[in-house]
C-alpha positions, 0 to 999 in steps of 0.5 A: 830305601829306594833302590838305585840302578847301582844297587840293582846292578849290584844284586844282578851281578851278584846273583849272576855270580853265585849262579856261576860259582854253584855251576863251576862248583857242581861240575868240579865236584861232579855234584848233581844237587847243590843249594847256595848254602850247602856245604859243598865238601858235605855234598861230595867236593873233594880237597883236590877238586877244591884246588881245581875249583879255586883255579877255575874260579880265578880264571873265570872271574879273572881275579886272584883269590887269596888261599887263606880266604878261599879255604874259609869258604865252605858254601857257594854263597861264601865263595860268591861274597868273596869274589865280589869282595876281591872284585871291588 
């Protein structure tokens, strides 16, 4: 299937969202190394830091993330996907 400007834009936006999410998780959790599919709680993020993470993500992306959906996310990829869903 050929790419279109819309799909290329969505992919670029998705990659940028993932990069931003990873930076915010690393800052909140004081995590030096984090892979997109790595469980950020296993990497050292605490439950207290996750509350700050949620607020920072909502502020950065100017959205409201449902708490019940956020707590199901354990990776930067899952958080970025959720943000994309909330934004659309």
